[in-house]
C-alpha angles and dihedrals in degrees: 000000000000122000137187130182128196131163094348095310118115121200121192118195116206105188135170136042117338122261092237139336112296094019127117091203123102118242090255088068097043093125089068128077114232099253096043091050092050092050089050093048093044110023092176095047093134089062097041139081112241118209118197128190125164145078116338097250091049093048092049091052092046092047091051090051092046091051092048090048091056102258112164098186117049119167122189131194113196124198138173129229 
């Protein structure tokens, strides 16, 4: 997991092969379940805006986890290859 922070905005990069089918987590975080990992990465997720950008299956998994973790504001940017 790579992370940068600038002017109050925190960006977490989750790169590499997925932990398992249907998961948004990278393999390096495979011991976590999707919702617990999201709450650890973003403890105030219910008060935050979540921005998703990536392949459809990844975004669907991440959006499900964000919803289950209590996120109220999820924004998605879809693109095609």
